[in-house]
Phi, psi and omega in degrees: 000146177275181186303310183298320178296319180294317180296316178298317180297317182295321177295320180293319178296322178297317180295330178278356181084008178272070191288327177295313177299317181298320179298319178298315179294316182293326177296325175294321180295318182293327177297326179282336182221072181299139179085359177287107189297322180299316178292319179300319181294314180296320179296315180300318180295322177293319174302313182298315182291337179261017178063026173263068191294322182297314179300316181297319181297315180296319184287320179294324174300318182295321178301316182294337176280319182286320182232075185297346178259012180274087188305316183300328179287322173299320180294316177301317179299318180301316181296317179296322179290323177297317179296334178267012179061028176256067185297319181300319177292324179295321179299316177297321179295318181290327174298323177295317178302315181296322176299325185274319188228340173055050184264150178305321182298322180292321179297317182294321179294321180293320176299322175300319178296317179298322175299319177299325180278352185074023185252071184292331178300321178293325178294319180296312180299323179301310183283335171298319175297319180299318178296322179295321181281331186231066186294344179254011181266115177294328181299313182294318177298320179299312182295321178295318178300318180296318180292322179295316180297321181294321181293324164083004175292155183301314179294327179298315182296320178297319179290324178301320176303317179298314184290325174298319178300314179295321178298319179295325179286329185276333186229089179302331183294329179253012187302318182298315182294320179296317181294328177294317180293322176300317178295321178296323179292317177300321178299315179296333179275359181076025182241157173240115183256096182299325182294315178298315179300320177296320179296317179299314180299319181292327179293327183280340182285000000 
C-alpha cells in the first residue's frame, strides 16, 4: 500500500476499535513520511488506545518538538504524564496549552494537577486569571467559586458566594447546578439563604 492507503487503513481500523492493528499500519505510514505531524498524532492516539502508553508518550514528546504550536498534542502529553505520575511535567504542558488556546478544559486539567500537588492556592490563582480573561464565562466563575470554597477561608467563602451568583447569572444552562452548590456552601457556612433555596425550588418545578 502507498502512503495514502496506509493512512486511510489506519484510520478505518481505529474507528473499528482495532487499535493494535491501526498502530502497526500507521507506523508503516510514518516510516514513509517521517515527521508528518498528522500521522504522528494518529499513531500516538492508536498507541494510547491500545495501552502502549510508553510508545505514545515518546511519540507525543516528539510531536511537541516538531510542532510546538500543536496545542492538542501538548494536552495529550499532559494526560499521558499524569498517568505516568509525572504531574510536574503535566503542569508545564498544560501551561503551554493555555498559552496557545486558553480553553476551559485546559484550565480544569491544570487545576486538577494543582490539586494532585496539594497546591490549591495555585488553582485559585489560575481561575482568578481565567475570570479576568473571560469575564462573561459562567464556567470560569463557577470554577473559581469551587476553588475558593475548597480553600475554605472565611473571606474565600464570602467571595465564593459572589462568584457562584455571577456564574448562575452568566450561564442559564448550568444555573440549577450552580445554585445547588451555592446552597451547600451556605449550609457549610451555617447560613440559610432563602432566596437561593427559592430559586432551586423554582428550577425543579
